[in-house]
SETI-329464 format. One record per residue (C-alpha): residue in one letter; x, y, z. Coordinates in steps of 0.5 Angstrom, whole numbers, plus 500, padded with zeros to 3 digits. Layout:
AXYZ ...
This chain:
M473481497 S473487493 A475490486 M479497488 E482501482 T489505484 V490510478 C498510479 D501505485 G504509491 E508505496 E503504501 P504504508 E504498513 V497496515 I496494521 T488491522 Q485489528 A480484529 C473487531 L470483537 L464486540 S458482541 E454486543 F450493544 S453495550 E452503550 R444503550 G444504557 E449511555 V445512548 R438512552 A441518557 L443520550 I436521547 S433523554 S437529554 L436532547 P430537550 D434539555 I440541551 H436542543 D437549544 D444550546 T449550541 V455547544 S451541548 R447539542 E455538538 A458534543 T451530544 I450529536 E459527537 K458523542 F452519539 V456518532 V462515535 I458511539 M454508532 D460508528 R462502533 Y457498530 Q459500522 E462492521 Q457489526 P451493525 H446486526 L448488533 L444493533 D438490531 P434488537 H434496540 L432499533 E425498536 W426503542 L431507539 L425509534 N420509538 M423514542 L425518538 L419519534 E415519540 M419526541 I418527533 R410526534 N410531541 E406538539 K410541545 S417540542 P420545538 P422545531 L429545533 M429539537 V424535531 H431536526 L435533532 C431527533 F430526525 K439527525 F439522529 L434517526 Y439519520 I445516524 I441510526 S439508518 K446510516 V450505520 R444499519 G442501512 Y437505511 K433498507 I432495514 F431501518 M426503514 Q421497515 L421499522 F418506521 P410506523 H406505516 E399505518 V393509515 S393514520 D400515518 V400518511 Q397525512 P401526519 V408524515 L405527507 D404534511 L410533516 L415533509 C411538506 R412544511 Q420543510 D424547506 P428543501 K433549500 D435549508 T442545508 E442544516 T435539515 W437535510 E436529514 T429531517 R427531509 Y431524508 I427520514 L421523512 L421520505 L423514507 W418514512 L413516506 S415511502 M413506508 T406509509 C405508501 L405500502 I398500505 P394496502 F388501501 D386505495 L389512496 S382515494 R379514501 L384518504 D382524500 G376525504 H369530502 L375532496 S371530491 T364532494 D366538495 P368542488 G369548492 Q375546495 N381546491 R386541494 E389536491 S389528491 I393524496 M396521490 D397527486 R400531493 I405525494 L408525486 A408532486 V413532493 A417526490 K417530483 S420536487 Y425532491 L428529485 R431535483 V434537490 S442536490 D442532497 K441525499 S434527500 R434525493 D436518494 A430517499 A426520493 S427514488 M426510493 L419514495 V417513487 S419506487 K415504492 F409509490 V409509483 T408501483 R402500487 P395498483 D392504483 V397510482 K401505477 L394505473 K393511473 R400515474 L405510471 G404512463 D404520466 F411519470 L414516465 D413520460 W415526465 C422522467 L424522459 T422529458 T426531463 I431527461 S430529453 Q430536455 T436537461 S442539459 E448536464 I452542462 T450546469 M450543476 E443543477 G443539470 T446534472 V442533479 T436532476 L438527470 D441523476 G434524480 A430522473 L435516473 Q435513479 S427513479 L427509472 A433505475 Q428503482 L421503477 F424498472 K428494479 H421493482 G415495478 K412488475 R415486468 D408486465 D406493467 F414496464 L415491457 Q410496453 Y414502456 A421499455 P422501447 T420508449 V426510455 L431505451 Q430510445 C430516450 L436514453 N440512446 Q437519444 K440522450 R447519450 I447518457 L453513457 E457518454 S456523458 N463527463 Q459525469 A461518472 T454518476 L450519470 R454513466 K453509472 L446510473 G445509465 V448502465 K443501470 V437503467 V440499461 Q441493464 R434493468 L431495461 G435488458 L432484464 T425487462 F425485455 L427478456 K423473460 P424472468 R428464467 L434461470 A437458464 K437451463 W444450461 R448454466 Y453450470 Q451448477 R456446483 G453441487 S454441495 R456449497 S458446504 L466446506 A463440511 V462436505 N467438500 L472437504 A470429504 Q473425499 S467421498 S462427498 V466431494 T466425489 G458423489 S457430488 V461430482 E457425479 A450428481 T451433477 K453429471 T448426471 D443433472 L447436465 E445429461 S438430464 V437436461 S432436455 Q433440449 E432448450 E426451448 D426456443 Y424463444 D425469441 I430475444 P427482442 E432486438 E433491443 V437486447 E443487442 N443494443 I443492451 I448487450 E453492447 Q452498452 L454494457 L460491454 V462498452 G461500459 L465495462 K471499459 D468505462 K475510465 E470510471 T470504476 I463504478 V462504471 R465498470 W463495476 S455496475 S456494468 A459487469 K453486473 G448487468 I452482464 G451477468 R445479469 V442479463 T446473460 G443469465 R437470461 L439468454 P439461450 K446459450 Q449460444 L447467445 A450467452 D456464449 D457470444 V457475450 V463471453 E466471447 S466478447 V468479454 L474476453 E476481447 C476486453 F483482454 S487483448 F494487448 Q491493444 E486495451 T487499457 D487497464 N480500465 A478494459 W482488463 H479491469 G472491467 G473485463 C475481470 L469484473 A465481468 L468473468 A468473476 E460475475 L459470470 G464464474 R458466480 R452466476 G454459472 L454462466 L461460464 L461453462 P467449465 S468448457 R471455456 L475455463 S481453458 D480460453 V480464461 V484462465 P491464461 L487470461 I486470468 I494469469 K496474465 A491479469 L494476475 T501479473 Y498485469 D502491471 E503497465 K508502466 R506509465 G512515467 A515514473 C509510475 S505504473 L497502472 G494496474 S493494481 N486494480 V486489474 R491484479 D486485485 A480484481 A483478477 C483476485 Y476477486 V475472479 C480466482 W476467488 A470466485 F471460481 A473457488 R466457489 A463457483 Y466449480 E467444482 P474441484 S474436478 A472442473 L478446475 E483440477 P487442470 Y489449471 V490447479 N497448478 Q497455473 I493458478 S496456485 S502458483 A500465480 L497466486 V502465491 I506469486 A501476487 T500474494 V509474495 F511479490 D505484488 R508492490 N501493492 I498491500 T491491497 C492486492 R497481496 K492481502 A487479495 A491474492 S491471500 A484471500 A484469493 F488462495 Q484461502 E478460499 N480455493 V483451499 G478451503 R472451497 Q477446492 G482443496 T486441490 F492446491 P498444493 H501444501 G494450501 I494449509 D502450510 I502456504 L497459508 T499458515 A505462513 A502467508 D495469511 Y491476510 F495479515 T503477514 V503478507 G502486509 N510486510 L513487503 N520485506 N517480510 C514477503 Y520478499 L524476504 T522470508 I515468505 S518466499 V523462501 Y518457505 I514458499 A519455495 G520450499 F514446495 D518444489 E511446485 Y512453487 T521454486 K521455479 P514459478 L517463483 I524465480 D522465473 H516471476 L521475479 V526474473 A521476467 M517481472 K520484478 V528484475 N526490470 H520493475 W520501475 D520501482 G527500485 V525498490 I522493488 R528491484 E532491489 L527487493 A527482487 T535481487 K535480495 A530474494 L534470488 H539470493 N535467498 L531463493 T538461490 V540455496 Q532453493 A535451486 P543452485 E543449479 Y537451475 M540459477 A547458475 N546454469 T538458467 V537463470 L545467470 P545465461 Q538469462 L540475465 L547476463 P545479456 M540484460 A546486464 T548490458 G541491454 L537497452 D533498458 L536502463 H532499469 R532492466 R539493466 H540495473 G536490476 A539484472 I547487474 L543486481 A541480480 C548477478 A551479484 E545476488 I545470485 T553469484 H554470492 A548466493 L552459490 Y558462493 E555461500 L552455498 A559453494 T563454502 Q558450505 N560443500 N567445501 S567447493 L568453489 V563457486 T566455480 D565449481 F556452479 L558456473 S561456465 S566458462 D561463459 T557465465 I564467468 E567470462 G559474461 L560476469 K566479468 N566482462 I560487464 H563492466 Q567492460 K560493456 L557498459 S564502459 D564502452 K557504450 K558510456 Q552507460 Y556511467 R555517464 G549522466 F541520469 G544512467 G551513472 E546514478 L544507477 M549504473 R555506478 P552503484 A550496481 V556495478 C559496485 G555491488 L557487483 I565488484 E563487491 K559481491 L565477486 S571480489 L567476496 S566470491 K573469490 M573469483 P578467479 F580474476 K587475481 D592479476 D587480469 P585486466 V578487469 I581489476 T584494473 G578496470 W574496476 Q578500480 W579506475 L570505476 I572506484 D576512484 D572515478 S566514482 L569517489 K573523485 N567526480 L561525487 H559532485 L556531479 F551527481 S544528484 G544529491 G539522492 A544518488 R550521491 R549517498 A547510494 I554511489 Q558513495 D556507499 A557502494 T564504492 L567503498 S564496499 A567495493 L573498494 A574494501 A572488498 L576488492 C582490496 Q581483501 Q580479494 Y585481489 Y591486492 Q594481497 V600478495 E598472501 P595472507 G596479511 V601482506 A599487501 D601488494 V605494495 E604497489 M597497489 Q598499496 D603506495 Q598507489 L591507493 V594511499 S597516496 Q592517490 Y587518497 L591522501 S592527495 G584527495 L584530501 M587537499 S581536493 P578544492 E571539491 V570537497 L564531496 T571528492 R575529499 C569525503 G569520498 C577519499 A577520507 L572515507 A576510502 L581511507 G577508512 S574502508 L581500507 P583493509 P588492516 F594490511 M592496507 I593500512 R599498516 G606500514 K602507511 L598509519 Q604515519 E602518512 I594516513 L593518521 P596525519 G593526513 L586525516 Q588529522 A589535517 A583534514 C579535521 K582542521 F578548522 V581554519 Q577560519 K575564513 A576559509 E571555504 S567551508 K569544508 T564541513 E562534510 A569533509 R571535516 R566530518 D568524514 A576524516 A573525523 T569518521 A576515518 I579517523 S576511527 Q575506522 V583506520 C584506528 V579500529 A583496522 V589497525 G588495533 V592497539 C599495542 A601500546 Q609498544 G608497538 S610500531 P606507531 D607505522 R602499524 V598500530 L595505535 C600505540 E603511545 G607513539 N602516536 I594516540 R595523542 P594527536 V588522534 Y584525540 E587531539 A584531533 L577529535 L577534541 G578539536 S573537532 M568538537 N569544538 D566545530 Y560550530 S561553523 T555555521 D552557513 S546557510 R544551512 G544552519 D549549524 V553545520 G558543525 A553539528 W556534523 V562534525 R561534532 A557528532 A561524528 A567526533 M563524538 S562517535 S569517534 L572518540 M567512543 D569508537 V577509539 T576509546 L572504547 L577500543 V584502547 V580500554 A580493552 S586492549 A592497552 P587502558 E595505559 L595509553 L589514557 S592519560 P587523565 D587530562 L584526556 V579523558 Q577529562 R577534556 M573528552 M568527558 C567535558 C567536551 L560530552 A557533557 Q557540553 Q555537547 A549533552 A547541553 E546541545 K539546543 I539541537 D535535540 R538529535 Y545531536 R544532544 A541525545 H547523541 A552526546 G547523551 T548516548 V555517547 F556519555 L552514558 R556508554 L562511557 L561512563 H557505564 S562502561 T565495564 D568491561 P573494562 A571500565 V574507562 P579509566 H581516569 I573519568 P572524573 H568525579 R565518576 E561516584 E557523582 L555521576 L553514577 S549517582 I545522577 F545517572 P544510574 P545504569 E538504568 T537511566 G541509559 I534506558 S529510561 L532517559 N529520553 W535525551 N530528545 A526531550 A529537553 S523536559 Q527529561 A535531559 F536538562 P534536569 H540532569 I544535564 T544541570 Q545537576 L552536573 L554544575 R555541581 L562538579 H567542579 Q570540573 Y564539569 Q560546571 Y564551565 H563545559 T556544562 L554552563 L558553556 G553548553 L547551557 T548558554 V549556548 S541553549 V538558552 G541563546 G537558541 L530560536 T526556540 E522556547 S523548550 T531548551 E530555556 L532553563 
């Protein structure tokens, strides 16, 4: 479980996690060969780099399972050390061996790996001499220095006084040599000032060396004085100063961690005073602040006697098997109670006054702007509190809870969560405090603070999941039982509805831990099966599928719905708002009365409120819930009005009017409000709301027409959404409210809309033409019949390309699309009326218009924009042809089919990949159509030999290397030669090499 910070939530990619299934170190033979080859390849740069790369790739496979290397570490180390110790090994090869050692230590961890280094008395001098010969400024060999420092750290553990290694030093005054002790200290000090990773190893060396009994007696005070002097006299303004401070602080942290309390207690006040004077915790460098916190917490542990607080909460058995057996759980509860009752009055002991200052600094660190500082502070709070008397510890807990004030930033909330998790994990958060803590954690699980166009808080939510995970391990089921419903609901909500994938997975992991450790979460196993760590990776699946399953359990139904209404319908991210409204639609079936009587009355005021995002989400939610109630009513053979009160119906009807009165359809707000209200119009129409002949219908129609007419006033990103929503609303509105009886249009509205949209086809605004063309294509069949001889000629005229006229490419594209939509809507009847259906009297002009659009090669600054028209014409030709073939194939004359197939073949030789693929797909769809087959296709048998039926699946038209070998075979067929050659000629003249023959 990790607490991770995301400064600004970005839409994360879906993560696919693959379990690591390694069972042993299977590449040992290959690794042995690589190491054995080092003497032969060390002086060849290319071979050396290749060998290193191979070794890194192999070792990186074991990053998640480093323990698999343990049985092999000894022979790996011995092989490399043998080469290092060989006097004949050139320096370059020695450095290469140390690089390999570093790679191994990085994977296994230096704490484990360094214990394997030989550390006899005879190793001290050679390792120290080799280290002294290194150049600290050589950036290529830092691994050598790092490993040597770790090795020296181990050799320092020999249980002999180091003065024995000095030989004749004391008896030969003529020799001006330093003692081994002074040499090692000098090396350590020098490497505490370097900027590479050797600095970390040097601090480890200090912690092992200076705490030796003989060195501690002679040099501990001097070394601490050197550290404090370095800290006091060094400025962090320069990079060199920052590095020096880093080394000195690391040394102090390691010394106070590994040294004995009795040895360091006398120095602790001085060190704390130095840090306070230097104001390390106010540094601009996050790393220095983190190290400052580490030193401060270690000082706190030095001031306090090492003891386990008798008052701390101790859970009984930690075994999952025992926990799942009810009798064992009951027994452990009783045992714990007995233990707590038998605890004697804890002894009084004095707390040094410096501890208060230390705790204050750690509490400030919880609010730091960097996660590493907050995390270190939280650990320090947990460690120090564990040594305090009960009352003082409770004061610390109270101070931590102050981090959860509404006045605090997300940093404080995050640090507070980390601290609570640490306190709970250590038994320092007594069950009596849970009544204060749990509500705060529930809030933290939904913490989302808006900042501009995004929000902060994913790190807080992640850390809150960590708290719930820690509590599952820390407390008996009886202690958490009063809060089970709150915690389980909050974790389920975070699991399925959190925007951030990390938080969803963290919540799922915390829920799983509670199910296993507590065993009291309602329907825990069932929910985990549906919402495990991996399935929650897909956001759509969480909102639209998993949430519906979980809501089937009564304990979670209303919490899920309430969260969506309170937190997600008004979310800053439009994707989340739309998913939330769709989720409400899916959840309505679980609680229809609650949705109708509680949720909708809550949403209606929000739908006309001041906040734009809240307004947008509420309108969409009202639409989705109403439509879901209609679907439910239909299943029960009742009306949607049986669910809705008269006030709710009136509120839904008045949304458009109130927004119109407040002029909410203008500007940026209009880009959200128009598609939202059009969505509302569509859903209310589909729900058959009783608004026929109501003035609201006129208002809705005005909004639809105004949106289509003024598409050019909106930004490109919003334009498509407005257009799509408007057309869907128009179709639903006509279907429900413009029929005087089934299949018979309201003549007045039919005349008005058709004439209005036909006149719009000649508008000087190209986007108005687009909207009106698609509006004609969206009309229901009963609105088109009787007007077909007006609509089709109008659309056919809009398809025509006029030379030297202003480019209307988008209008021609949409007119070509609308032609097929109109034809499909009215259907085909060979001998029918040309004013009502597609028939012998009007089919040729339709094909002439679409085939003419296939020759649109107009260009402008955007490139080959005519391709948009050609693609739309191809789709329309396919739809109309399959429609005609299904009902009246005799309407297709051989010349029309030949021209269509030849034009498609020409487009299939297109140089632009996606349009070539589109043409090829249409060509094969018509060729392979068998139910029924398209008549009069020229050279059908030869075409089927070139493009057998399985080609439709196997041939990748996007790849020129696959498409053109098939297309060029059409040159053998007489009727396709000209158009295929024409298409290929255009492709050869293109700018790319991929389409050249």
